N, CA, C and O atoms as a Tinker XYZ file with bonds, in Angstrom:
   480  protein
     1  N     23.633000   77.841000   30.631000    73     2
     2  CA    22.955000   76.616000   30.194000    64     1     3
     3  C     21.450000   76.844000   30.353000    63     2     4     5
     4  O     20.988000   77.292000   31.402000    81     3
     5  N     20.703000   76.535000   29.312000    73     3     6
     6  CA    19.262000   76.743000   29.416000    64     5     7
     7  C     18.616000   75.684000   30.310000    63     6     8     9
     8  O     19.238000   74.683000   30.668000    81     7
     9  N     17.366000   75.929000   30.657000    73     7    10
    10  CA    16.670000   75.068000   31.622000    64     9    11
    11  C     16.544000   73.629000   31.128000    63    10    12    13
    12  O     16.684000   72.689000   31.911000    81    11
    13  N     16.286000   73.456000   29.855000    73    11    14
    14  CA    16.130000   72.104000   29.300000    64    13    15
    15  C     17.444000   71.316000   29.376000    63    14    16    17
    16  O     17.463000   70.142000   29.746000    81    15
    17  N     18.534000   71.988000   29.016000    73    15    18
    18  CA    19.845000   71.318000   29.083000    64    17    19
    19  C     20.214000   70.981000   30.517000    63    18    20    21
    20  O     20.759000   69.913000   30.795000    81    19
    21  N     19.911000   71.902000   31.425000    73    19    22
    22  CA    20.210000   71.661000   32.842000    64    21    23
    23  C     19.428000   70.459000   33.354000    63    22    24    25
    24  O     19.964000   69.639000   34.100000    81    23
    25  N     18.157000   70.350000   32.956000    73    23    26
    26  CA    17.334000   69.206000   33.370000    64    25    27
    27  C     17.893000   67.909000   32.787000    63    26    28    29
    28  O     17.923000   66.882000   33.465000    81    27
    29  N     18.335000   67.958000   31.529000    73    27    30
    30  CA    18.920000   66.776000   30.905000    64    29    31
    31  C     20.211000   66.349000   31.576000    63    30    32    33
    32  O     20.442000   65.158000   31.788000    81    31
    33  N     21.053000   67.318000   31.909000    73    31    34
    34  CA    22.313000   67.010000   32.593000    64    33    35
    35  C     22.046000   66.412000   33.970000    63    34    36    37
    36  O     22.734000   65.482000   34.390000    81    35
    37  N     21.046000   66.946000   34.672000    73    35    38
    38  CA    20.694000   66.401000   35.985000    64    37    39
    39  C     20.173000   64.972000   35.855000    63    38    40    41
    40  O     20.511000   64.108000   36.663000    81    39
    41  N     19.344000   64.725000   34.830000    73    39    42
    42  CA    18.815000   63.378000   34.608000    64    41    43
    43  C     19.948000   62.399000   34.320000    63    42    44    45
    44  O     19.935000   61.276000   34.824000    81    43
    45  N     20.925000   62.809000   33.521000    73    43    46
    46  CA    22.065000   61.936000   33.209000    64    45    47
    47  C     22.897000   61.664000   34.460000    63    46    48    49
    48  O     23.370000   60.545000   34.658000    81    47
    49  N     23.078000   62.669000   35.297000    73    47    50
    50  CA    23.826000   62.485000   36.538000    64    49    51
    51  C     23.106000   61.486000   37.447000    63    50    52    53
    52  O     23.737000   60.593000   38.013000    81    51
    53  N     21.794000   61.636000   37.586000    73    51    54
    54  CA    21.009000   60.714000   38.420000    64    53    55
    55  C     21.051000   59.299000   37.856000    63    54    56    57
    56  O     21.185000   58.327000   38.599000    81    55
    57  N     20.935000   59.196000   36.539000    73    55    58
    58  CA    20.980000   57.882000   35.898000    64    57    59
    59  C     22.331000   57.211000   36.151000    63    58    60    61
    60  O     22.385000   56.028000   36.485000    81    59
    61  N     23.412000   57.959000   35.995000    73    59    62
    62  CA    24.749000   57.404000   36.212000    64    61    63
    63  C     24.906000   56.915000   37.650000    63    62    64    65
    64  O     25.456000   55.839000   37.885000    81    63
    65  N     24.430000   57.695000   38.601000    73    63    66
    66  CA    24.521000   57.285000   40.005000    64    65    67
    67  C     23.735000   55.994000   40.249000    63    66    68    69
    68  O     24.214000   55.092000   40.937000    81    67
    69  N     22.540000   55.912000   39.688000    73    67    70
    70  CA    21.707000   54.723000   39.872000    64    69    71
    71  C     22.358000   53.497000   39.226000    63    70    72    73
    72  O     22.336000   52.409000   39.801000    81    71
    73  N     22.926000   53.667000   38.054000    73    71    74
    74  CA    23.582000   52.550000   37.373000    64    73    75
    75  C     24.790000   52.068000   38.181000    63    74    76    77
    76  O     25.012000   50.865000   38.314000    81    75
    77  N     25.561000   53.005000   38.713000    73    75    78
    78  CA    26.709000   52.614000   39.541000    64    77    79
    79  C     26.259000   51.867000   40.790000    63    78    80    81
    80  O     26.879000   50.879000   41.183000    81    79
    81  N     25.188000   52.335000   41.412000    73    79    82
    82  CA    24.657000   51.617000   42.586000    64    81    83
    83  C     24.193000   50.219000   42.196000    63    82    84    85
    84  O     24.231000   49.297000   43.011000    81    83
    85  N     23.756000   50.064000   40.952000    73    83    86
    86  CA    23.301000   48.778000   40.461000    64    85    87
    87  C     24.425000   47.870000   39.981000    63    86    88    89
    88  O     24.170000   46.753000   39.531000    81    87
    89  N     25.667000   48.338000   40.074000    73    87    90
    90  CA    26.799000   47.482000   39.735000    64    89    91
    91  C     27.465000   47.758000   38.404000    63    90    92    93
    92  O     28.459000   47.108000   38.082000    81    91
    93  N     26.960000   48.692000   37.618000    73    91    94
    94  CA    27.616000   49.025000   36.360000    64    93    95
    95  C     28.736000   50.015000   36.630000    63    94    96    97
    96  O     28.685000   50.777000   37.595000    81    95
    97  N     29.740000   49.997000   35.776000    73    95    98
    98  CA    30.837000   50.952000   35.873000    64    97    99
    99  C     30.702000   51.948000   34.732000    63    98   100   101
   100  O     30.640000   51.560000   33.566000    81    99
   101  N     30.655000   53.219000   35.066000    73    99   102
   102  CA    30.569000   54.264000   34.055000    64   101   103
   103  C     31.954000   54.438000   33.446000    63   102   104   105
   104  O     32.920000   54.712000   34.158000    81   103
   105  N     32.052000   54.280000   32.128000    73   103   106
   106  CA    33.321000   54.404000   31.428000    64   105   107
   107  C     33.460000   55.818000   30.850000    63   106   108   109
   108  O     34.504000   56.455000   30.991000    81   107
   109  N     32.404000   56.295000   30.205000    73   107   110
   110  CA    32.428000   57.633000   29.608000    64   109   111
   111  C     31.014000   58.204000   29.599000    63   110   112   113
   112  O     30.021000   57.477000   29.639000    81   111
   113  N     30.962000   59.536000   29.544000    73   111   114
   114  CA    29.687000   60.248000   29.465000    64   113   115
   115  C     29.707000   61.165000   28.255000    63   114   116   117
   116  O     30.745000   61.714000   27.885000    81   115
   117  N     28.548000   61.320000   27.650000    73   115   118
   118  CA    28.372000   62.263000   26.543000    64   117   119
   119  C     29.446000   62.117000   25.472000    63   118   120   121
   120  O     30.159000   63.071000   25.159000    81   119
   121  N     29.552000   60.922000   24.917000    73   119   122
   122  CA    30.520000   60.640000   23.869000    64   121   123
   123  C     29.926000   61.120000   22.545000    63   122   124   125
   124  O     28.885000   60.637000   22.098000    81   123
   125  N     30.617000   62.085000   21.932000    73   123   126
   126  CA    30.097000   62.706000   20.706000    64   125   127
   127  C     30.824000   62.192000   19.470000    63   126   128   129
   128  O     32.049000   62.068000   19.436000    81   127
   129  N     30.018000   61.903000   18.464000    73   127   130
   130  CA    30.509000   61.577000   17.140000    64   129   131
   131  C     29.748000   62.463000   16.164000    63   130   132   133
   132  O     28.790000   63.136000   16.545000    81   131
   133  N     30.165000   62.462000   14.939000    73   131   134
   134  CA    29.516000   63.288000   13.932000    64   133   135
   135  C     28.010000   63.013000   13.865000    63   134   136   137
   136  O     27.226000   63.941000   13.666000    81   135
   137  N     27.604000   61.775000   14.026000    73   135   138
   138  CA    26.199000   61.403000   13.885000    64   137   139
   139  C     25.359000   61.543000   15.139000    63   138   140   141
   140  O     24.160000   61.268000   15.108000    81   139
   141  N     25.965000   61.970000   16.254000    73   139   142
   142  CA    25.175000   62.109000   17.472000    64   141   143
   143  C     25.998000   61.870000   18.719000    63   142   144   145
   144  O     27.226000   61.954000   18.704000    81   143
   145  N     25.300000   61.572000   19.789000    73   143   146
   146  CA    25.941000   61.430000   21.093000    64   145   147
   147  C     25.416000   60.202000   21.823000    63   146   148   149
   148  O     24.230000   59.879000   21.761000    81   147
   149  N     26.321000   59.530000   22.512000    73   147   150
   150  CA    25.951000   58.432000   23.409000    64   149   151
   151  C     25.955000   59.031000   24.811000    63   150   152   153
   152  O     26.969000   59.569000   25.255000    81   151
   153  N     24.822000   58.939000   25.512000    73   151   154
   154  CA    24.721000   59.551000   26.833000    64   153   155
   155  C     25.701000   58.943000   27.821000    63   154   156   157
   156  O     26.489000   59.658000   28.440000    81   155
   157  N     25.654000   57.624000   27.971000    73   155   158
   158  CA    26.523000   56.933000   28.920000    64   157   159
   159  C     27.060000   55.652000   28.292000    63   158   160   161
   160  O     26.324000   54.903000   27.650000    81   159
   161  N     28.341000   55.417000   28.486000    73   159   162
   162  CA    28.960000   54.154000   28.088000    64   161   163
   163  C     29.394000   53.488000   29.388000    63   162   164   165
   164  O     30.133000   54.069000   30.183000    81   163
   165  N     28.924000   52.266000   29.590000    73   163   166
   166  CA    29.180000   51.559000   30.853000    64   165   167
   167  C     29.727000   50.165000   30.571000    63   166   168   169
   168  O     29.727000   49.685000   29.438000    81   167
   169  N     30.190000   49.540000   31.640000    73   167   170
   170  CA    30.566000   48.128000   31.597000    64   169   171
   171  C     29.740000   47.393000   32.628000    63   170   172   173
   172  O     29.572000   47.849000   33.759000    81   171
   173  N     29.232000   46.255000   32.220000    73   171   174
   174  CA    28.529000   45.343000   33.121000    64   173   175
   175  C     29.206000   43.998000   32.944000    63   174   176   177
   176  O     28.837000   43.217000   32.067000    81   175
   177  N     30.196000   43.733000   33.780000    73   175   178
   178  CA    31.013000   42.535000   33.581000    64   177   179
   179  C     31.782000   42.689000   32.285000    63   178   180   181
   180  O     32.508000   43.666000   32.103000    81   179
   181  N     31.629000   41.733000   31.386000    73   179   182
   182  CA    32.321000   41.770000   30.103000    64   181   183
   183  C     31.558000   42.557000   29.039000    63   182   184   185
   184  O     32.102000   42.836000   27.970000    81   183
   185  N     30.319000   42.912000   29.316000    73   183   186
   186  CA    29.476000   43.578000   28.311000    64   185   187
   187  C     29.661000   45.087000   28.334000    63   186   188   189
   188  O     29.768000   45.700000   29.396000    81   187
   189  N     29.697000   45.670000   27.151000    73   187   190
   190  CA    29.662000   47.116000   26.990000    64   189   191
   191  C     28.199000   47.509000   26.941000    63   190   192   193
   192  O     27.417000   46.900000   26.210000    81   191
   193  N     27.824000   48.508000   27.700000    73   191   194
   194  CA    26.425000   48.928000   27.784000    64   193   195
   195  C     26.335000   50.379000   27.321000    63   194   196   197
   196  O     26.986000   51.265000   27.873000    81   195
   197  N     25.516000   50.600000   26.299000    73   195   198
   198  CA    25.290000   51.936000   25.760000    64   197   199
   199  C     23.917000   52.385000   26.245000    63   198   200   201
   200  O     22.904000   51.743000   25.968000    81   199
   201  N     23.902000   53.503000   26.976000    73   199   202
   202  CA    22.692000   53.920000   27.679000    64   201   203
   203  C     22.166000   55.225000   27.118000    63   202   204   205
   204  O     22.899000   56.205000   26.986000    81   203
   205  N     20.893000   55.221000   26.792000    73   203   206
   206  CA    20.168000   56.432000   26.413000    64   205   207
   207  C     19.357000   56.866000   27.626000    63   206   208   209
   208  O     18.582000   56.083000   28.175000    81   207
   209  N     19.537000   58.111000   28.041000    73   207   210
   210  CA    18.803000   58.652000   29.186000    64   209   211
   211  C     17.697000   59.546000   28.650000    63   210   212   213
   212  O     17.941000   60.442000   27.843000    81   211
   213  N     16.482000   59.291000   29.110000    73   211   214
   214  CA    15.326000   60.085000   28.698000    64   213   215
   215  C     14.666000   60.672000   29.928000    63   214   216   217
   216  O     14.336000   59.958000   30.875000    81   215
   217  N     14.479000   61.981000   29.902000    73   215   218
   218  CA    13.839000   62.682000   31.020000    64   217   219
   219  C     12.474000   63.189000   30.569000    63   218   220   221
   220  O     12.306000   63.659000   29.444000    81   219
   221  N     11.514000   63.081000   31.465000    73   219   222
   222  CA    10.160000   63.541000   31.181000    64   221   223
   223  C      9.580000   64.209000   32.412000    63   222   224   225
   224  O      9.965000   63.914000   33.544000    81   223
   225  N      8.655000   65.106000   32.167000    73   223   226
   226  CA     7.937000   65.743000   33.272000    64   225   227
   227  C      6.864000   64.792000   33.790000    63   226   228   229
   228  O      6.379000   63.945000   33.040000    81   227
   229  N      6.488000   64.919000   35.056000    73   227   230
   230  CA     5.404000   64.079000   35.590000    64   229   231
   231  C      4.122000   64.292000   34.771000    63   230   232   233
   232  O      3.827000   65.406000   34.338000    81   231
   233  N      3.376000   63.213000   34.571000    73   231   234
   234  CA     2.121000   63.300000   33.842000    64   233   235
   235  C      2.250000   63.197000   32.335000    63   234   236   237
   236  O      1.247000   63.242000   31.623000    81   235
   237  N      3.475000   63.058000   31.837000    73   235   238
   238  CA     3.685000   62.890000   30.405000    64   237   239
   239  C      2.984000   61.603000   29.983000    63   238   240   241
   240  O      3.160000   60.568000   30.625000    81   239
   241  N      2.202000   61.654000   28.928000    73   239   242
   242  CA     1.379000   60.509000   28.531000    64   241   243
   243  C      2.193000   59.283000   28.137000    63   242   244   245
   244  O      1.824000   58.156000   28.466000    81   243
   245  N      3.274000   59.498000   27.448000    73   243   246
   246  CA     4.061000   58.387000   26.922000    64   245   247
   247  C      5.336000   58.252000   27.753000    63   246   248   249
   248  O      5.996000   59.242000   28.065000    81   247
   249  N      5.668000   57.015000   28.105000    73   247   250
   250  CA     6.900000   56.782000   28.843000    64   249   251
   251  C      8.111000   57.239000   28.059000    63   250   252   253
   252  O      8.094000   57.259000   26.828000    81   251
   253  N      9.144000   57.601000   28.759000    73   251   254
   254  CA    10.348000   58.125000   28.116000    64   253   255
   255  C     10.965000   57.119000   27.149000    63   254   256   257
   256  O     11.505000   57.507000   26.113000    81   255
   257  N     10.890000   55.845000   27.476000    73   255   258
   258  CA    11.483000   54.828000   26.596000    64   257   259
   259  C     10.801000   54.805000   25.236000    63   258   260   261
   260  O     11.427000   54.464000   24.232000    81   259
   261  N      9.532000   55.163000   25.196000    73   259   262
   262  CA     8.812000   55.203000   23.921000    64   261   263
   263  C      9.358000   56.297000   23.016000    63   262   264   265
   264  O      9.143000   56.262000   21.804000    81   263
   265  N     10.063000   57.267000   23.589000    73   263   266
   266  CA    10.666000   58.339000   22.797000    64   265   267
   267  C     11.902000   57.862000   22.037000    63   266   268   269
   268  O     12.440000   58.593000   21.205000    81   267
   269  N     12.348000   56.650000   22.316000    73   267   270
   270  CA    13.502000   56.098000   21.600000    64   269   271
   271  C     12.948000   55.341000   20.387000    63   270   272   273
   272  O     12.772000   54.123000   20.412000    81   271
   273  N     12.685000   56.104000   19.338000    73   271   274
   274  CA    12.098000   55.562000   18.111000    64   273   275
   275  C     13.056000   54.580000   17.441000    63   274   276   277
   276  O     14.220000   54.475000   17.830000    81   275
   277  N     12.568000   53.875000   16.451000    73   275   278
   278  CA    13.437000   52.927000   15.751000    64   277   279
   279  C     14.567000   53.674000   15.044000    63   278   280   281
   280  O     15.666000   53.140000   14.897000    81   279
   281  N     14.301000   54.916000   14.601000    73   279   282
   282  CA    15.358000   55.706000   13.968000    64   281   283
   283  C     16.456000   56.032000   14.990000    63   282   284   285
   284  O     17.646000   55.935000   14.690000    81   283
   285  N     16.039000   56.418000   16.192000    73   283   286
   286  CA    16.997000   56.722000   17.255000    64   285   287
   287  C     17.751000   55.456000   17.661000    63   286   288   289
   288  O     18.954000   55.501000   17.918000    81   287
   289  N     17.046000   54.335000   17.717000    73   287   290
   290  CA    17.699000   53.069000   18.042000    64   289   291
   291  C     18.773000   52.749000   17.006000    63   290   292   293
   292  O     19.890000   52.368000   17.357000    81   291
   293  N     18.432000   52.906000   15.742000    73   291   294
   294  CA    19.390000   52.627000   14.667000    64   293   295
   295  C     20.611000   53.544000   14.785000    63   294   296   297
   296  O     21.746000   53.100000   14.612000    81   295
   297  N     20.372000   54.817000   15.078000    73   295   298
   298  CA    21.471000   55.765000   15.232000    64   297   299
   299  C     22.357000   55.380000   16.427000    63   298   300   301
   300  O     23.582000   55.465000   16.341000    81   299
   301  N     21.739000   54.957000   17.540000    73   299   302
   302  CA    22.523000   54.542000   18.709000    64   301   303
   303  C     23.371000   53.308000   18.414000    63   302   304   305
   304  O     24.510000   53.207000   18.869000    81   303
   305  N     22.819000   52.386000   17.665000    73   303   306
   306  CA    23.590000   51.198000   17.273000    64   305   307
   307  C     24.786000   51.621000   16.422000    63   306   308   309
   308  O     25.895000   51.126000   16.622000    81   307
   309  N     24.567000   52.529000   15.477000    73   307   310
   310  CA    25.665000   53.003000   14.629000    64   309   311
   311  C     26.728000   53.732000   15.460000    63   310   312   313
   312  O     27.926000   53.550000   15.243000    81   311
   313  N     26.282000   54.553000   16.406000    73   311   314
   314  CA    27.224000   55.255000   17.277000    64   313   315
   315  C     28.015000   54.270000   18.131000    63   314   316   317
   316  O     29.215000   54.450000   18.337000    81   315
   317  N     27.348000   53.229000   18.629000    73   315   318
   318  CA    28.035000   52.207000   19.424000    64   317   319
   319  C     29.092000   51.501000   18.573000    63   318   320   321
   320  O     30.193000   51.224000   19.050000    81   319
   321  N     28.759000   51.212000   17.319000    73   319   322
   322  CA    29.726000   50.577000   16.436000    64   321   323
   323  C     30.943000   51.477000   16.225000    63   322   324   325
   324  O     32.082000   51.009000   16.226000    81   323
   325  N     30.687000   52.784000   16.042000    73   323   326
   326  CA    31.783000   53.745000   15.912000    64   325   327
   327  C     32.635000   53.775000   17.178000    63   326   328   329
   328  O     33.864000   53.815000   17.114000    81   327
   329  N     31.973000   53.756000   18.312000    73   327   330
   330  CA    32.675000   53.782000   19.591000    64   329   331
   331  C     33.597000   52.571000   19.707000    63   330   332   333
   332  O     34.785000   52.713000   19.997000    81   331
   333  N     33.052000   51.399000   19.481000    73   331   334
   334  CA    33.841000   50.172000   19.610000    64   333   335
   335  C     35.010000   50.173000   18.631000    63   334   336   337
   336  O     36.129000   49.809000   18.991000    81   335
   337  N     34.749000   50.576000   17.412000    73   335   338
   338  CA    35.810000   50.611000   16.398000    64   337   339
   339  C     36.891000   51.619000   16.788000    63   338   340   341
   340  O     38.082000   51.335000   16.657000    81   339
   341  N     36.481000   52.792000   17.264000    73   339   342
   342  CA    37.454000   53.833000   17.620000    64   341   343
   343  C     38.319000   53.430000   18.808000    63   342   344   345
   344  O     39.415000   53.961000   18.984000    81   343
   345  N     37.842000   52.507000   19.613000    73   343   346
   346  CA    38.599000   52.039000   20.783000    64   345   347
   347  C     39.316000   50.719000   20.506000    63   346   348   349
   348  O     39.948000   50.153000   21.398000    81   347
   349  N     39.217000   50.231000   19.270000    73   347   350
   350  CA    39.896000   48.992000   18.903000    64   349   351
   351  C     39.293000   47.752000   19.546000    63   350   352   353
   352  O     39.983000   46.759000   19.774000    81   351
   353  N     38.003000   47.821000   19.835000    73   351   354
   354  CA    37.317000   46.701000   20.496000    64   353   355
   355  C     36.599000   45.870000   19.441000    63   354   356   357
   356  O     35.622000   46.316000   18.838000    81   355
   357  N     37.094000   44.664000   19.228000    73   355   358
   358  CA    36.490000   43.779000   18.236000    64   357   359
   359  C     35.739000   42.676000   18.943000    63   358   360   361
   360  O     36.152000   42.213000   20.006000    81   359
   361  N     34.644000   42.259000   18.357000    73   359   362
   362  CA    33.836000   41.155000   18.884000    64   361   363
   363  C     33.403000   41.396000   20.330000    63   362   364   365
   364  O     33.286000   40.458000   21.118000    81   363
   365  N     33.171000   42.647000   20.662000    73   363   366
   366  CA    32.747000   42.983000   22.024000    64   365   367
   367  C     31.256000   42.710000   22.182000    63   366   368   369
   368  O     30.456000   43.003000   21.294000    81   367
   369  N     30.902000   42.144000   23.333000    73   367   370
   370  CA    29.491000   41.972000   23.670000    64   369   371
   371  C     28.948000   43.334000   24.068000    63   370   372   373
   372  O     29.587000   44.069000   24.821000    81   371
   373  N     27.774000   43.666000   23.563000    73   371   374
   374  CA    27.194000   44.947000   23.968000    64   373   375
   375  C     25.685000   44.821000   24.065000    63   374   376   377
   376  O     25.068000   43.901000   23.528000    81   375
   377  N     25.115000   45.794000   24.779000    73   375   378
   378  CA    23.664000   45.869000   24.895000    64   377   379
   379  C     23.271000   47.337000   24.962000    63   378   380   381
   380  O     24.106000   48.219000   25.158000    81   379
   381  N     21.976000   47.570000   24.795000    73   379   382
   382  CA    21.447000   48.924000   24.749000    64   381   383
   383  C     20.357000   49.066000   25.801000    63   382   384   385
   384  O     19.310000   48.422000   25.727000    81   383
   385  N     20.622000   49.916000   26.775000    73   383   386
   386  CA    19.686000   50.158000   27.868000    64   385   387
   387  C     19.094000   51.559000   27.729000    63   386   388   389
   388  O     19.669000   52.431000   27.077000    81   387
   389  N     17.944000   51.754000   28.350000    73   387   390
   390  CA    17.323000   53.073000   28.444000    64   389   391
   391  C     17.037000   53.324000   29.922000    63   390   392   393
   392  O     16.545000   52.447000   30.632000    81   391
   393  N     17.354000   54.534000   30.369000    73   391   394
   394  CA    16.993000   54.941000   31.723000    64   393   395
   395  C     16.004000   56.085000   31.602000    63   394   396   397
   396  O     16.302000   57.123000   31.011000    81   395
   397  N     14.817000   55.881000   32.172000    73   395   398
   398  CA    13.791000   56.919000   32.223000    64   397   399
   399  C     13.929000   57.665000   33.537000    63   398   400   401
   400  O     14.010000   57.040000   34.595000    81   399
   401  N     13.958000   58.972000   33.490000    73   399   402
   402  CA    14.013000   59.792000   34.696000    64   401   403
   403  C     12.824000   60.742000   34.667000    63   402   404   405
   404  O     12.648000   61.498000   33.711000    81   403
   405  N     12.011000   60.702000   35.712000    73   403   406
   406  CA    10.884000   61.626000   35.826000    64   405   407
   407  C     11.375000   62.872000   36.541000    63   406   408   409
   408  O     11.829000   62.811000   37.683000    81   407
   409  N     11.278000   63.996000   35.859000    73   407   410
   410  CA    11.719000   65.255000   36.450000    64   409   411
   411  C     10.813000   65.613000   37.616000    63   410   412   413
   412  O      9.635000   65.256000   37.639000    81   411
   413  N     11.357000   66.297000   38.548000    73   411   414
   414  CA    10.579000   66.683000   39.724000    64   413   415
   415  C     10.793000   65.696000   40.845000    63   414   416   417
   416  O     11.476000   65.997000   41.824000    81   415
   417  N     10.205000   64.503000   40.707000    73   415   418
   418  CA    10.347000   63.522000   41.796000    64   417   419
   419  C     11.592000   62.651000   41.645000    63   418   420   421
   420  O     11.966000   61.937000   42.576000    81   419
   421  N     12.231000   62.706000   40.482000    73   419   422
   422  CA    13.474000   61.969000   40.278000    64   421   423
   423  C     13.313000   60.467000   40.166000    63   422   424   425
   424  O     14.294000   59.730000   40.257000    81   423
   425  N     12.077000   60.000000   39.967000    73   423   426
   426  CA    11.852000   58.558000   39.827000    64   425   427
   427  C     12.638000   58.037000   38.619000    63   426   428   429
   428  O     12.702000   58.685000   37.574000    81   427
   429  N     13.227000   56.861000   38.787000    73   427   430
   430  CA    14.039000   56.249000   37.733000    64   429   431
   431  C     13.523000   54.876000   37.380000    63   430   432   433
   432  O     13.015000   54.142000   38.228000    81   431
   433  N     13.660000   54.544000   36.117000    73   431   434
   434  CA    13.330000   53.200000   35.646000    64   433   435
   435  C     14.419000   52.788000   34.662000    63   434   436   437
   436  O     14.624000   53.444000   33.641000    81   435
   437  N     15.115000   51.694000   34.976000    73   435   438
   438  CA    16.202000   51.194000   34.139000    64   437   439
   439  C     15.673000   50.042000   33.303000    63   438   440   441
   440  O     15.283000   49.004000   33.838000    81   439
   441  N     15.662000   50.227000   32.002000    73   439   442
   442  CA    15.211000   49.187000   31.078000    64   441   443
   443  C     16.449000   48.506000   30.488000    63   442   444   445
   444  O     17.096000   49.034000   29.583000    81   443
   445  N     16.755000   47.340000   31.014000    73   443   446
   446  CA    17.921000   46.577000   30.566000    64   445   447
   447  C     17.591000   45.943000   29.220000    63   446   448   449
   448  O     16.502000   45.402000   29.027000    81   447
   449  N     18.537000   46.014000   28.299000    73   447   450
   450  CA    18.335000   45.480000   26.944000    64   449   451
   451  C     17.027000   45.996000   26.351000    63   450   452   453
   452  O     16.186000   45.219000   25.898000    81   451
   453  N     16.873000   47.299000   26.361000    73   451   454
   454  CA    15.641000   47.946000   25.892000    64   453   455
   455  C     15.381000   47.679000   24.413000    63   454   456   457
   456  O     14.231000   47.642000   23.974000    81   455
   457  N     16.445000   47.495000   23.655000    73   455   458
   458  CA    16.312000   47.124000   22.248000    64   457   459
   459  C     17.551000   46.353000   21.848000    63   458   460   461
   460  O     18.555000   46.345000   22.560000    81   459
   461  N     17.465000   45.702000   20.695000    73   459   462
   462  CA    18.506000   44.802000   20.252000    64   461   463
   463  C     19.145000   45.350000   18.976000    63   462   464   465
   464  O     18.441000   45.846000   18.096000    81   463
   465  N     20.443000   45.267000   18.873000    73   463   466
   466  CA    21.157000   45.770000   17.705000    64   465   467
   467  C     20.817000   44.996000   16.437000    63   466   468   469
   468  O     20.820000   45.572000   15.350000    81   467
   469  N     20.530000   43.733000   16.551000    73   467   470
   470  CA    20.287000   42.910000   15.365000    64   469   471
   471  C     18.966000   43.236000   14.683000    63   470   472   473
   472  O     18.788000   42.930000   13.504000    81   471
   473  N     18.032000   43.857000   15.414000    73   471   474
   474  CA    16.747000   44.172000   14.803000    64   473   475
   475  C     16.750000   45.543000   14.148000    63   474   476   477
   476  O     15.728000   45.970000   13.611000    81   475
   477  N     17.864000   46.234000   14.181000    73   475   478
   478  CA    17.937000   47.575000   13.613000    64   477   479
   479  C     18.627000   47.501000   12.296000    63   478   480
   480  O     18.801000   48.523000   11.632000    81   479
């Protein structure tokens, strides 16, 4: 595994641990579909939570959440729809969170409802 992938896997592991400590239940990790991948699928009560994990080096000018462009948001919404459909989940409440992980110091920032499916 190359260094970048290893850093990404570590960031996802840290994010999952932090989300679990915060009360979310991790349902699946790295769910792949033809159009891309959902980093983490979680449950928060009755809501399905689709999480994008972004890792950045310290001193990066732009926050990791800013790297989730509107195109990426649209793709994540489409992937979430595929996920729900493939699991037979109709009329499920869902939200889209972003977890920023700073490499090196491991600082985390959880952005709840970072974007909305209806605006995509």
